[in-house]
C-alpha positions in Angstrom: 215.2 79.6 150.0 216.5 83.1 149.0 219.0 83.9 146.4 221.7 84.8 148.9 221.3 81.6 150.9 221.5 79.4 147.9 224.5 81.3 146.6 226.3 80.9 150.0 225.6 77.1 149.9 227.0 76.8 146.4 230.0 78.9 147.3 230.7 76.8 150.5 230.5 73.6 148.4 233.1 74.9 146.0 235.3 76.1 148.8 235.2 72.7 150.5 236.1 70.9 147.2 239.1 73.3 146.6 240.2 72.8 150.2 240.3 69.0 149.7 242.4 69.4 146.6 244.8 71.8 148.3 245.0 69.4 151.4 245.9 66.5 149.0 248.6 68.6 147.3 250.0 69.6 150.7 250.2 66.0 151.8 252.2 65.0 148.6 254.6 67.9 149.1 255.0 66.9 152.8 255.8 63.3 151.9 258.4 64.4 149.3 260.1 66.8 151.8 260.0 64.2 154.6 261.6 61.6 152.3 264.3 63.9 151.2 264.9 64.9 154.9 265.3 61.3 156.0 267.8 60.6 153.2 269.7 63.7 154.0 269.9 62.8 157.7 271.0 59.2 156.9 274.1 60.3 155.0 275.1 63.5 156.7 274.1 63.3 160.3 274.3 59.5 161.2 277.1 60.0 163.9 275.0 62.7 165.6 271.5 61.1 165.5 271.3 57.7 167.1 268.1 56.5 165.4 269.6 57.0 161.9 271.5 53.7 162.2 268.1 52.0 161.9 267.6 53.5 158.4 269.1 50.9 156.0 272.1 52.1 153.9 271.4 52.5 150.2 273.7 53.3 147.3 273.9 56.9 146.0 272.3 55.9 142.6 269.3 54.5 144.4 269.0 57.6 146.5 269.2 59.8 143.4 266.5 57.6 141.8 264.2 57.8 144.8 264.6 61.6 145.0 264.0 62.0 141.3 261.0 59.7 141.4 259.5 61.5 144.3 260.1 64.9 142.8 258.5 63.9 139.4 255.6 62.2 141.2 255.1 65.3 143.3 255.3 67.6 140.3 252.8 65.4 138.3 250.3 65.2 141.2 250.7 68.9 141.8 249.9 69.7 138.2 247.0 67.2 138.2 245.5 68.6 141.3 246.1 72.2 140.2 244.2 71.4 136.9 241.3 69.8 138.8 241.2 72.8 141.1 241.2 75.3 138.2 238.5 73.2 136.5 236.3 73.2 139.6 236.6 77.0 139.9 236.1 77.5 136.2 233.0 75.2 136.2 231.6 77.1 139.1 232.3 80.4 137.4 230.5 79.3 134.3 227.5 77.9 136.2 227.3 81.2 138.2 227.4 83.3 135.0 224.8 81.1 133.4 222.5 81.4 136.5 222.9 85.1 136.5 221.9 85.3 132.9 218.9 83.0 133.6 217.9 85.2 136.5 218.1 88.3 134.3 216.0 86.6 131.7 213.3 85.5 134.2 213.2 88.9 135.9 212.7 90.7 132.6 209.8 88.5 131.4 206.4 90.2 131.8 204.1 87.5 130.5 203.1 84.8 132.9 202.6 81.9 130.5 206.0 82.6 128.7 207.7 82.9 132.1 206.5 79.4 133.1 207.7 78.0 129.8 211.2 79.5 130.4 211.4 78.2 133.9 210.7 74.7 132.7 213.0 74.9 129.7 215.9 76.1 131.9 215.2 73.4 134.6 215.1 70.6 132.1 218.3 71.8 130.4 220.3 72.4 133.6 219.5 69.0 135.1 219.3 67.1 131.9 215.9 65.7 132.7 213.4 63.8 130.5 210.3 65.4 131.9 209.0 67.8 134.5 206.1 69.7 135.8 205.4 73.1 137.5 202.6 73.3 140.0 201.3 76.4 141.7 199.1 76.6 144.8 195.6 77.8 143.8 192.9 79.6 145.8 191.6 76.3 147.2 195.1 75.6 148.7 195.7 72.8 146.3 198.7 72.2 143.9 197.5 72.8 140.3 199.5 71.6 137.3 200.3 74.7 135.3 202.9 73.3 132.9 203.9 69.7 132.2 206.5 68.2 129.9 206.9 64.5 128.9 204.4 61.7 128.3 200.8 62.7 127.7 201.4 65.9 129.6 198.3 67.7 128.5 196.1 65.3 130.5 197.5 66.8 133.7 197.1 70.5 133.0 194.5 72.0 135.4 194.4 68.9 137.6 195.3 69.2 141.3 197.2 67.5 144.0 196.3 67.9 147.6 198.8 69.4 150.1 200.8 66.6 151.7 199.8 64.0 149.1 202.6 62.3 147.2 206.1 63.7 146.9 205.0 67.1 145.3 202.4 67.6 148.1 204.9 66.8 150.8 207.5 69.2 149.3 204.8 72.0 149.1 203.7 71.3 152.7 207.1 71.0 154.3 209.0 73.4 152.1 211.9 71.0 151.7 213.4 69.4 148.5 213.3 65.7 147.7 216.0 63.9 145.6 215.2 60.3 144.8 217.2 57.9 142.6 214.6 55.2 142.6 210.9 56.3 143.2 209.9 52.6 143.7 211.7 52.7 147.0 210.1 56.1 148.0 207.0 55.5 150.1 205.8 59.1 149.4 205.7 58.5 145.7 202.2 58.4 144.2 202.0 56.2 141.0 198.6 57.7 140.1 200.2 60.5 138.0 202.2 58.0 135.9 198.9 56.1 135.3 197.4 59.2 133.9 200.3 60.2 131.6 201.7 56.8 130.7 205.1 58.1 131.7 207.3 55.9 133.8 209.0 57.8 136.6 212.4 56.3 137.7 214.2 59.2 139.5 212.9 62.5 140.7 214.1 65.8 141.9 211.4 68.0 143.5 212.0 71.5 145.0 209.6 74.1 146.5 209.0 77.5 144.9 209.4 79.6 148.0 208.7 83.3 148.5 209.0 85.5 151.5 205.4 84.6 152.7 205.9 80.8 152.1 205.7 78.2 149.4 203.7 79.2 146.3 204.3 76.0 144.2 206.6 73.1 143.3 209.1 72.4 140.5 209.4 68.7 139.8 211.9 67.0 137.4 211.8 63.4 136.4 214.4 60.9 135.0 217.8 62.3 134.6 219.0 61.4 131.1 221.4 58.6 130.6 220.0 56.6 133.6 222.0 58.7 136.0 220.8 59.8 139.5 220.3 63.4 140.5 223.3 64.7 142.4 223.5 67.2 145.2 224.8 69.7 142.7 221.6 69.3 140.6 219.6 69.9 143.7 221.5 73.0 144.7 221.3 74.6 141.3 217.6 73.8 141.0 216.9 75.3 144.3 218.6 78.5 143.1 216.5 78.5 140.0 213.3 77.8 142.0 214.1 80.8 144.2 214.4 83.1 141.2 211.4 81.5 139.6 209.2 82.2 142.6 210.2 85.9 142.7 209.5 86.2 138.9 206.2 84.4 139.1 204.9 86.7 141.9 206.1 89.7 139.9 204.2 88.7 136.8 201.1 87.7 138.8 201.1 91.2 140.4 201.6 92.9 137.0 198.7 90.8 135.5 196.4 91.5 138.4 197.2 95.2 138.1 196.6 95.0 134.3 193.2 93.3 134.9 192.3 95.9 137.4 193.4 98.7 135.0 191.2 97.1 132.2 188.2 96.8 134.4 188.5 100.3 135.8 189.0 101.7 132.3 185.9 99.9 131.1 183.9 101.2 134.1 185.0 104.8 133.4 184.2 104.5 129.7 180.7 103.1 130.4 180.1 105.9 132.8 181.2 108.6 130.3 179.0 107.0 127.6 176.0 107.0 130.0 176.6 110.6 131.0 177.0 111.7 127.4 174.9 109.4 125.1 175.3 111.7 122.2 179.0 110.9 122.2 178.7 107.1 122.9 181.7 105.2 121.5 183.6 108.5 121.0 186.6 107.4 123.1 187.1 104.1 121.4 186.8 105.7 118.0 189.4 108.3 118.9 191.7 105.4 120.1 191.2 103.6 116.8 192.1 106.8 114.7 195.0 107.5 117.0 196.4 104.0 116.5 196.3 104.6 112.7 198.7 107.5 113.2 200.8 105.6 115.7 201.4 102.7 113.3 202.2 105.0 110.4 204.9 106.9 112.4 206.3 103.5 113.8 205.6 104.3 117.4 207.0 101.7 119.8 204.5 99.2 121.4 205.0 100.8 124.8 204.2 104.2 123.5 201.2 102.8 121.5 199.8 101.5 124.8 200.2 104.9 126.4 198.5 106.6 123.5 195.7 104.0 123.5 194.9 104.5 127.2 195.1 108.3 126.9 192.7 108.2 123.9 190.2 106.2 125.9 190.3 108.5 128.9 191.0 111.9 127.3 187.4 113.1 128.2 187.4 111.5 131.7 187.2 115.0 133.2 183.5 115.3 132.1 182.7 112.9 135.0 183.1 115.7 137.4 181.2 118.3 135.4 177.5 118.8 136.0 175.4 117.7 133.0 173.5 120.9 132.9 176.7 122.9 132.7 178.6 120.6 130.2 178.0 122.9 127.3 178.8 126.1 129.1 182.1 127.1 127.3 183.8 128.2 130.5 182.9 124.9 132.2 183.5 122.8 129.2 187.1 124.0 128.7 187.9 122.9 132.2 187.6 119.1 131.5 191.3 118.6 130.4 192.5 120.0 133.8 189.9 118.1 135.8 190.8 114.9 133.9 194.5 115.5 134.6 193.8 116.0 138.3 191.7 112.8 138.4 194.1 110.6 136.6 197.5 111.8 138.0 197.2 110.2 141.5 196.5 106.8 140.0 199.8 105.0 139.6 199.1 103.1 136.4 197.4 106.1 134.8 200.0 108.7 135.9 202.0 108.5 132.6 199.0 109.6 130.5 198.0 112.5 132.7 200.0 115.1 130.7 198.5 113.8 127.5 194.9 114.3 128.8 195.9 117.8 130.0 197.1 119.0 126.6 194.9 117.2 124.1 192.9 120.4 123.4 196.1 122.6 123.1 196.4 123.9 119.5 199.6 123.5 117.5 200.0 127.3 117.4 199.8 127.5 121.2 196.2 128.6 121.5 193.5 126.4 122.9 193.0 125.2 126.4 194.1 125.1 129.1 196.4 128.2 128.6 200.0 127.1 128.2 203.3 128.4 127.0 203.7 125.2 125.0 203.3 125.2 121.2 204.3 123.2 118.2 206.3 120.1 118.9 206.7 121.2 122.5 203.2 119.8 123.0 203.4 116.1 123.9 203.3 113.9 120.7 200.4 111.8 122.0 198.3 114.9 122.8 198.9 116.2 119.2 197.8 112.8 117.8 194.6 112.8 119.9 193.8 116.3 118.8 193.7 115.2 115.2 191.8 111.9 115.9 189.2 113.6 118.2 188.5 116.4 115.7 188.0 113.9 112.9 185.6 111.8 115.0 183.6 114.9 116.1 183.2 115.8 112.4 182.3 112.3 111.1 180.4 110.6 113.9 176.6 110.1 113.5 176.3 110.8 117.2 178.3 114.0 117.1 176.9 117.2 118.4 177.7 118.5 114.9 176.2 117.5 111.6 178.3 114.5 110.4 180.6 115.3 107.5 181.8 113.0 104.7 185.3 111.6 104.7 186.3 114.1 102.0 184.8 117.1 103.8 186.4 116.2 107.1 189.7 115.7 105.4 189.5 119.1 103.8 188.7 120.6 107.2 191.8 119.1 108.8 193.9 120.3 105.9 192.6 123.9 106.3 193.6 123.9 110.0 196.8 122.0 109.6 199.7 124.1 111.0 197.4 126.2 113.2 195.1 123.9 115.1 196.7 120.6 114.2 200.3 119.3 113.8 200.8 119.4 110.0 203.0 116.3 109.8 200.6 114.2 111.8 197.6 115.6 109.9 199.2 114.5 106.6 200.0 111.1 108.0 196.5 110.6 109.2 194.9 111.7 105.9 197.2 109.5 103.9 196.1 106.4 106.0 192.4 107.0 106.8 190.0 105.1 104.6 186.1 104.7 104.5 186.4 101.3 106.2 188.0 102.9 109.3 184.9 105.0 110.0 182.4 102.9 111.9 
Protein backbone atom coordinates (compact mmCIF):
# COMPACT_ATOMS: atom_id res chain seq x y z
CA UNK A 1 0.00 0.00 0.00
CA UNK A 2 1.34 3.43 -0.96
CA UNK A 3 1.94 6.32 1.37
CA UNK A 4 -1.03 8.34 0.08
CA UNK A 5 -3.46 5.41 0.45
CA UNK A 6 -2.39 4.73 4.02
CA UNK A 7 -2.55 8.41 4.86
CA UNK A 8 -6.10 8.62 3.50
CA UNK A 9 -7.18 5.63 5.60
CA UNK A 10 -5.74 7.17 8.77
CA UNK A 11 -7.33 10.51 7.96
CA UNK A 12 -10.73 8.90 7.32
CA UNK A 13 -10.53 7.00 10.62
CA UNK A 14 -9.86 10.20 12.53
CA UNK A 15 -12.64 12.03 10.70
CA UNK A 16 -15.11 9.27 11.61
CA UNK A 17 -14.11 9.44 15.27
CA UNK A 18 -14.50 13.21 15.34
CA UNK A 19 -17.88 12.97 13.61
CA UNK A 20 -19.12 10.52 16.25
CA UNK A 21 -18.10 12.90 19.03
CA UNK A 22 -19.73 15.86 17.31
CA UNK A 23 -22.91 13.81 16.73
CA UNK A 24 -23.03 12.91 20.46
CA UNK A 25 -22.57 16.57 21.37
CA UNK A 26 -25.34 17.61 18.98
CA UNK A 27 -27.68 15.02 20.55
CA UNK A 28 -27.10 16.41 24.04
CA UNK A 29 -27.69 19.97 22.86
CA UNK A 30 -30.89 18.86 21.09
CA UNK A 31 -32.20 17.14 24.27
CA UNK A 32 -31.56 20.26 26.36
CA UNK A 33 -33.27 22.52 23.80
CA UNK A 34 -36.24 20.16 23.45
CA UNK A 35 -36.68 19.95 27.24
CA UNK A 36 -36.59 23.73 27.56
CA UNK A 37 -39.03 24.04 24.68
CA UNK A 38 -41.54 21.64 26.26
CA UNK A 39 -41.36 23.45 29.59
CA UNK A 40 -41.81 26.80 27.87
CA UNK A 41 -44.82 25.51 25.94
CA UNK A 42 -46.37 24.02 29.08
CA UNK A 43 -46.48 27.31 30.96
CA UNK A 44 -46.96 29.85 28.20
CA UNK A 45 -48.97 28.25 25.43
CA UNK A 46 -51.20 25.70 27.21
CA UNK A 47 -54.50 27.40 26.12
CA UNK A 48 -53.40 27.36 22.47
CA UNK A 49 -51.85 23.90 22.20
CA UNK A 50 -54.25 21.04 23.08
CA UNK A 51 -51.62 18.37 23.75
CA UNK A 52 -49.94 20.54 26.42
CA UNK A 53 -52.60 19.53 28.93
CA UNK A 54 -51.08 16.05 28.98
CA UNK A 55 -47.78 17.46 30.28
CA UNK A 56 -48.02 17.32 34.10
CA UNK A 57 -47.93 20.63 35.96
CA UNK A 58 -44.77 21.19 37.97
CA UNK A 59 -43.79 23.95 40.40
CA UNK A 60 -41.55 26.76 39.17
CA UNK A 61 -38.70 25.70 41.50
CA UNK A 62 -38.63 22.22 40.01
CA UNK A 63 -38.69 23.73 36.52
CA UNK A 64 -35.76 25.97 37.35
CA UNK A 65 -33.94 22.98 38.83
CA UNK A 66 -34.54 20.85 35.77
CA UNK A 67 -33.42 23.62 33.45
CA UNK A 68 -30.31 24.25 35.55
CA UNK A 69 -29.49 20.54 35.71
CA UNK A 70 -29.90 20.07 31.98
CA UNK A 71 -27.83 23.17 31.24
CA UNK A 72 -25.00 22.05 33.57
CA UNK A 73 -25.16 18.49 32.19
CA UNK A 74 -25.05 19.79 28.64
CA UNK A 75 -22.13 22.09 29.45
CA UNK A 76 -20.22 19.28 31.21
CA UNK A 77 -20.77 16.79 28.42
CA UNK A 78 -19.93 19.44 25.85
CA UNK A 79 -16.61 20.19 27.58
CA UNK A 80 -15.91 16.47 27.98
CA UNK A 81 -16.58 15.67 24.35
CA UNK A 82 -14.68 18.74 23.19
CA UNK A 83 -11.63 17.62 25.16
CA UNK A 84 -11.88 14.12 23.73
CA UNK A 85 -12.15 15.53 20.23
CA UNK A 86 -9.15 17.81 20.75
CA UNK A 87 -7.19 14.88 22.20
CA UNK A 88 -8.03 12.69 19.18
CA UNK A 89 -6.88 15.41 16.79
CA UNK A 90 -3.78 16.11 18.89
CA UNK A 91 -2.86 12.42 19.06
CA UNK A 92 -3.30 12.10 15.32
CA UNK A 93 -1.17 15.19 14.73
CA UNK A 94 1.60 13.82 16.94
CA UNK A 95 1.47 10.41 15.28
CA UNK A 96 1.55 12.03 11.84
CA UNK A 97 4.51 14.21 12.80
CA UNK A 98 6.35 11.21 14.19
CA UNK A 99 5.69 9.14 11.08
CA UNK A 100 6.93 11.97 8.88
CA UNK A 101 10.14 12.11 10.94
CA UNK A 102 10.50 8.34 10.68
CA UNK A 103 9.93 8.51 6.93
CA UNK A 104 12.62 11.18 6.60
CA UNK A 105 15.06 9.11 8.67
CA UNK A 106 14.44 5.97 6.60
CA UNK A 107 14.70 7.80 3.29
CA UNK A 108 18.06 9.34 4.26
CA UNK A 109 19.66 6.06 5.37
CA UNK A 110 22.11 4.74 2.76
CA UNK A 111 23.34 1.55 4.42
CA UNK A 112 21.07 -1.47 4.00
CA UNK A 113 21.91 -3.24 7.27
CA UNK A 114 21.42 -0.08 9.34
CA UNK A 115 18.15 0.61 7.51
CA UNK A 116 16.72 -2.79 8.47
CA UNK A 117 17.72 -2.17 12.10
CA UNK A 118 15.93 1.18 12.07
CA UNK A 119 12.78 -0.29 10.54
CA UNK A 120 12.61 -2.98 13.23
CA UNK A 121 13.34 -0.54 16.07
CA UNK A 122 10.60 1.82 14.92
CA UNK A 123 8.10 -1.01 14.41
CA UNK A 124 8.69 -2.49 17.87
CA UNK A 125 8.47 0.92 19.53
CA UNK A 126 5.36 2.10 17.70
CA UNK A 127 3.37 -1.06 18.39
CA UNK A 128 4.91 -1.82 21.79
CA UNK A 129 5.82 -5.37 20.75
CA UNK A 130 8.10 -7.87 22.48
CA UNK A 131 9.61 -9.37 19.35
CA UNK A 132 9.57 -9.17 15.59
CA UNK A 133 11.20 -10.18 12.35
CA UNK A 134 11.80 -8.75 8.91
CA UNK A 135 11.85 -11.12 5.94
CA UNK A 136 12.70 -10.30 2.32
CA UNK A 137 11.96 -12.34 -0.78
CA UNK A 138 15.22 -13.80 -2.12
CA UNK A 139 16.22 -14.91 -5.63
CA UNK A 140 14.61 -18.31 -5.03
CA UNK A 141 11.24 -16.61 -4.37
CA UNK A 142 11.37 -17.60 -0.70
CA UNK A 143 11.04 -15.40 2.37
CA UNK A 144 14.44 -15.08 4.04
CA UNK A 145 14.87 -13.89 7.63
CA UNK A 146 17.07 -10.79 7.45
CA UNK A 147 16.51 -9.41 10.95
CA UNK A 148 14.97 -11.01 14.05
CA UNK A 149 14.39 -9.73 17.58
CA UNK A 150 13.33 -11.76 20.62
CA UNK A 151 14.10 -15.25 21.87
CA UNK A 152 17.06 -16.97 20.25
CA UNK A 153 16.72 -14.77 17.21
CA UNK A 154 20.12 -15.53 15.69
CA UNK A 155 18.99 -19.06 14.88
CA UNK A 156 16.56 -17.75 12.29
CA UNK A 157 18.87 -15.41 10.37
CA UNK A 158 19.30 -16.75 6.86
CA UNK A 159 16.61 -19.40 7.16
CA UNK A 160 13.70 -19.29 4.74
CA UNK A 161 9.92 -19.66 4.68
CA UNK A 162 8.11 -20.84 1.57
CA UNK A 163 5.56 -18.56 -0.07
CA UNK A 164 2.11 -19.35 1.27
CA UNK A 165 3.46 -21.24 4.28
CA UNK A 166 2.37 -20.02 7.72
CA UNK A 167 1.09 -16.54 8.38
CA UNK A 168 4.18 -14.78 6.97
CA UNK A 169 4.05 -16.84 3.79
CA UNK A 170 0.34 -16.14 3.38
CA UNK A 171 0.83 -12.40 3.89
CA UNK A 172 3.63 -12.34 1.30
CA UNK A 173 1.60 -14.36 -1.18
CA UNK A 174 -1.68 -12.49 -0.78
CA UNK A 175 -0.26 -9.04 -0.06
CA UNK A 176 -2.69 -8.57 2.82
CA UNK A 177 -2.06 -7.95 6.57
CA UNK A 178 -2.97 -10.36 9.36
CA UNK A 179 -3.85 -9.21 12.89
CA UNK A 180 -4.28 -12.06 15.37
CA UNK A 181 -4.98 -11.76 19.12
CA UNK A 182 -4.50 -15.49 19.78
CA UNK A 183 -2.30 -17.43 17.36
CA UNK A 184 -3.50 -20.76 18.78
CA UNK A 185 -6.85 -20.06 17.17
CA UNK A 186 -5.23 -19.14 13.85
CA UNK A 187 -5.06 -22.15 11.52
CA UNK A 188 -2.38 -20.48 9.35
CA UNK A 189 0.03 -20.17 12.29
CA UNK A 190 3.10 -22.40 11.99
CA UNK A 191 4.56 -23.33 15.45
CA UNK A 192 7.82 -24.50 13.86
CA UNK A 193 9.44 -21.06 14.22
CA UNK A 194 8.66 -20.95 17.96
CA UNK A 195 10.23 -24.39 18.29
CA UNK A 196 13.45 -23.06 16.77
CA UNK A 197 13.68 -19.86 18.81
CA UNK A 198 12.11 -20.98 22.09
CA UNK A 199 9.87 -17.91 21.96
CA UNK A 200 6.16 -18.29 22.71
CA UNK A 201 4.04 -16.36 20.25
CA UNK A 202 0.70 -15.24 21.65
CA UNK A 203 -0.47 -12.41 19.42
CA UNK A 204 0.76 -11.32 16.03
CA UNK A 205 0.60 -8.44 13.59
CA UNK A 206 2.02 -9.15 10.15
CA UNK A 207 2.03 -6.76 7.18
CA UNK A 208 3.48 -7.02 3.66
CA UNK A 209 6.30 -4.81 2.43
CA UNK A 210 4.77 -3.69 -0.84
CA UNK A 211 6.41 -1.81 -3.68
CA UNK A 212 5.05 -0.76 -7.04
CA UNK A 213 5.96 -4.11 -8.62
CA UNK A 214 4.55 -6.21 -5.78
CA UNK A 215 5.48 -7.61 -2.37
CA UNK A 216 9.22 -7.62 -1.54
CA UNK A 217 8.97 -8.95 2.01
CA UNK A 218 7.09 -9.11 5.30
CA UNK A 219 7.28 -7.24 8.60
CA UNK A 220 6.08 -9.37 11.51
CA UNK A 221 5.54 -8.27 15.13
CA UNK A 222 4.79 -10.55 18.07
CA UNK A 223 3.16 -10.19 21.50
CA UNK A 224 2.01 -6.65 22.23
CA UNK A 225 3.36 -5.77 25.68
CA UNK A 226 1.05 -5.85 28.67
CA UNK A 227 -0.90 -8.79 27.28
CA UNK A 228 -2.99 -6.48 25.08
CA UNK A 229 -4.19 -7.31 21.59
CA UNK A 230 -3.11 -5.43 18.51
CA UNK A 231 -5.68 -2.83 17.49
CA UNK A 232 -6.75 -1.59 14.09
CA UNK A 233 -4.77 1.57 14.76
CA UNK A 234 -1.60 -0.53 15.26
CA UNK A 235 -2.23 -2.20 11.92
CA UNK A 236 -2.84 1.07 10.10
CA UNK A 237 0.31 2.72 11.39
CA UNK A 238 2.40 -0.39 10.74
CA UNK A 239 1.12 -0.55 7.18
CA UNK A 240 2.25 3.04 6.72
CA UNK A 241 5.68 2.20 8.15
CA UNK A 242 5.90 -0.89 5.93
CA UNK A 243 5.13 1.20 2.83
CA UNK A 244 7.94 3.61 3.65
CA UNK A 245 10.26 0.75 4.59
CA UNK A 246 9.70 -0.95 1.22
CA UNK A 247 10.60 2.22 -0.68
CA UNK A 248 13.73 2.76 1.41
CA UNK A 249 14.83 -0.88 1.12
CA UNK A 250 14.59 -0.78 -2.67
CA UNK A 251 16.50 2.51 -2.73
CA UNK A 252 19.39 1.17 -0.64
CA UNK A 253 19.45 -2.10 -2.62
CA UNK A 254 19.74 -0.11 -5.83
CA UNK A 255 22.51 2.05 -4.34
CA UNK A 256 24.41 -1.01 -3.11
CA UNK A 257 24.02 -2.76 -6.47
CA UNK A 258 25.30 0.36 -8.18
CA UNK A 259 28.19 0.58 -5.71
CA UNK A 260 29.12 -3.06 -6.34
CA UNK A 261 28.96 -2.46 -10.08
CA UNK A 262 31.13 0.63 -9.66
CA UNK A 263 33.70 -1.32 -7.62
CA UNK A 264 33.86 -4.20 -10.11
CA UNK A 265 34.11 -1.85 -13.09
CA UNK A 266 36.85 0.17 -11.39
CA UNK A 267 38.84 -2.99 -10.60
CA UNK A 268 38.49 -4.14 -14.20
CA UNK A 269 39.75 -0.79 -15.49
CA UNK A 270 42.70 -0.78 -13.08
CA UNK A 271 43.69 -4.32 -14.04
CA UNK A 272 43.54 -3.36 -17.72
CA UNK A 273 45.68 -0.25 -17.13
CA UNK A 274 48.25 -2.28 -15.17
CA UNK A 275 48.31 -4.91 -17.91
CA UNK A 276 48.79 -2.28 -20.60
CA UNK A 277 51.53 -0.44 -18.65
CA UNK A 278 53.35 -3.03 -16.51
CA UNK A 279 56.11 -0.53 -15.70
CA UNK A 280 53.52 1.48 -13.74
CA UNK A 281 51.75 -1.45 -12.07
CA UNK A 282 50.07 -0.32 -8.83
CA UNK A 283 50.63 3.35 -9.67
CA UNK A 284 46.95 4.31 -9.40
CA UNK A 285 46.50 2.69 -5.98
CA UNK A 286 49.66 4.33 -4.65
CA UNK A 287 48.49 7.72 -5.92
CA UNK A 288 45.17 7.10 -4.15
CA UNK A 289 47.04 6.29 -0.92
CA UNK A 290 49.21 9.42 -1.10
CA UNK A 291 46.21 11.58 -2.00
CA UNK A 292 44.33 10.27 1.03
CA UNK A 293 47.19 11.39 3.27
CA UNK A 294 46.62 14.97 2.12
CA UNK A 295 42.84 14.61 2.31
CA UNK A 296 43.01 13.55 5.96
CA UNK A 297 45.42 16.32 6.87
CA UNK A 298 43.20 19.06 5.42
CA UNK A 299 40.11 17.44 7.01
CA UNK A 300 38.28 16.77 3.77
CA UNK A 301 34.74 15.42 4.19
CA UNK A 302 34.09 11.70 3.72
CA UNK A 303 32.11 12.36 0.55
CA UNK A 304 34.93 14.41 -0.95
CA UNK A 305 37.49 11.80 0.13
CA UNK A 306 35.52 9.24 -1.84
CA UNK A 307 35.56 11.48 -4.93
CA UNK A 308 39.29 11.98 -4.54
CA UNK A 309 39.88 8.25 -4.10
CA UNK A 310 37.96 7.32 -7.26
CA UNK A 311 39.62 10.10 -9.26
CA UNK A 312 43.05 8.95 -8.07
CA UNK A 313 42.34 5.39 -9.17
CA UNK A 314 41.16 6.44 -12.63
CA UNK A 315 43.29 9.50 -13.32
CA UNK A 316 45.22 7.63 -16.07
CA UNK A 317 42.22 5.80 -17.58
CA UNK A 318 42.73 7.73 -20.82
CA UNK A 319 45.75 5.56 -21.62
CA UNK A 320 43.34 2.71 -22.44
CA UNK A 321 42.54 4.46 -25.73
CA UNK A 322 46.13 5.24 -26.62
CA UNK A 323 48.12 2.84 -28.77
CA UNK A 324 50.98 1.30 -26.76
CA UNK A 325 53.50 2.13 -29.47
CA UNK A 326 52.55 5.82 -29.24
CA UNK A 327 52.17 6.08 -25.44
CA UNK A 328 55.51 7.84 -25.01
CA UNK A 329 55.10 10.24 -27.91
CA UNK A 330 54.76 13.58 -26.11
CA UNK A 331 51.95 14.87 -28.30
CA UNK A 332 49.99 11.63 -27.83
CA UNK A 333 50.87 11.25 -24.15
CA UNK A 334 49.55 14.68 -23.21
CA UNK A 335 46.16 13.80 -24.63
CA UNK A 336 45.37 11.16 -21.97
CA UNK A 337 43.65 13.59 -19.49
CA UNK A 338 41.21 14.75 -22.20
CA UNK A 339 40.64 11.19 -23.42
CA UNK A 340 40.04 10.03 -19.83
CA UNK A 341 37.63 12.91 -19.26
CA UNK A 342 35.62 11.99 -22.35
CA UNK A 343 35.56 8.32 -21.36
CA UNK A 344 34.39 8.91 -17.79
CA UNK A 345 31.98 11.82 -18.16
CA UNK A 346 29.07 9.83 -19.74
CA UNK A 347 29.13 7.25 -16.90
CA UNK A 348 26.70 8.50 -14.24
CA UNK A 349 28.55 7.40 -11.11
CA UNK A 350 31.91 8.61 -12.52
CA UNK A 351 30.69 11.93 -13.91
CA UNK A 352 31.65 13.83 -10.73
CA UNK A 353 35.33 12.90 -11.07
CA UNK A 354 35.62 13.73 -14.78
CA UNK A 355 36.88 17.35 -14.25
CA UNK A 356 39.48 16.06 -11.77
CA UNK A 357 40.85 13.65 -14.37
CA UNK A 358 40.86 16.43 -16.98
CA UNK A 359 43.01 18.82 -14.90
CA UNK A 360 45.30 16.53 -12.91
CA UNK A 361 48.30 17.51 -15.10
CA UNK A 362 47.52 21.24 -15.03
CA UNK A 363 50.29 23.08 -13.19
CA UNK A 364 49.61 25.49 -10.34
CA UNK A 365 51.05 28.35 -12.43
CA UNK A 366 48.58 27.63 -15.25
CA UNK A 367 50.92 25.76 -17.56
CA UNK A 368 50.78 22.03 -18.20
CA UNK A 369 48.10 20.19 -20.13
CA UNK A 370 45.50 20.32 -21.47
CA UNK A 371 45.78 24.09 -22.16
CA UNK A 372 43.45 26.02 -19.85
CA UNK A 373 42.86 29.48 -18.47
CA UNK A 374 42.70 28.02 -14.96
CA UNK A 375 45.57 28.49 -12.55
CA UNK A 376 46.26 28.48 -8.83
CA UNK A 377 43.26 27.68 -6.67
CA UNK A 378 40.98 27.94 -9.70
CA UNK A 379 42.14 24.42 -10.54
CA UNK A 380 39.93 21.82 -8.79
CA UNK A 381 41.31 20.96 -5.33
CA UNK A 382 41.23 17.22 -6.01
CA UNK A 383 43.27 17.66 -9.21
CA UNK A 384 45.91 19.70 -7.35
CA UNK A 385 46.16 16.95 -4.73
CA UNK A 386 46.59 14.22 -7.36
CA UNK A 387 49.27 16.29 -9.10
CA UNK A 388 51.40 16.18 -5.92
CA UNK A 389 50.66 12.52 -5.19
CA UNK A 390 51.32 11.34 -8.76
CA UNK A 391 54.60 13.22 -9.05
CA UNK A 392 55.80 11.78 -5.74
CA UNK A 393 54.97 8.23 -6.85
CA UNK A 394 56.66 8.73 -10.21
CA UNK A 395 59.82 9.79 -8.39
CA UNK A 396 59.87 7.06 -5.73
CA UNK A 397 58.31 3.96 -7.32
CA UNK A 398 60.66 1.07 -8.17
CA UNK A 399 58.57 0.48 -11.31
CA UNK A 400 58.77 4.10 -12.40
CA UNK A 401 60.01 5.03 -15.82
CA UNK A 402 62.50 7.23 -13.94
CA UNK A 403 65.24 6.17 -11.56
CA UNK A 404 63.59 5.87 -8.11
CA UNK A 405 64.49 8.66 -5.69
CA UNK A 406 64.82 8.47 -1.95
CA UNK A 407 62.18 10.05 0.26
CA UNK A 408 64.45 13.02 0.99
CA UNK A 409 65.35 13.58 -2.66
CA UNK A 410 61.72 13.38 -3.80
CA UNK A 411 60.68 15.75 -1.01
CA UNK A 412 63.32 18.25 -2.09
CA UNK A 413 62.10 18.02 -5.70
CA UNK A 414 58.54 18.79 -4.61
CA UNK A 415 59.72 21.77 -2.56
CA UNK A 416 61.66 23.19 -5.52
CA UNK A 417 58.58 23.07 -7.73
CA UNK A 418 56.15 24.23 -5.04
CA UNK A 419 54.32 27.34 -6.17
CA UNK A 420 55.03 26.70 -9.86
CA UNK A 421 54.12 23.10 -10.70
CA UNK A 422 52.44 22.22 -7.38
CA UNK A 423 50.10 23.93 -4.93
CA UNK A 424 52.46 25.19 -2.18
CA UNK A 425 50.00 24.61 0.68
CA UNK A 426 49.18 21.06 -0.38
CA UNK A 427 52.83 20.31 -1.01
CA UNK A 428 53.76 21.42 2.49
CA UNK A 429 50.90 19.40 3.99
CA UNK A 430 52.00 16.27 2.12
CA UNK A 431 55.66 16.64 3.07
CA UNK A 432 54.78 17.13 6.72
CA UNK A 433 52.72 13.90 6.74
CA UNK A 434 54.60 11.51 4.44
CA UNK A 435 56.80 8.93 6.13
CA UNK A 436 58.95 5.98 4.95
CA UNK A 437 56.27 3.46 5.96
CA UNK A 438 53.86 5.08 3.50
CA UNK A 439 56.07 4.13 0.54
CA UNK A 440 55.37 0.56 -0.51
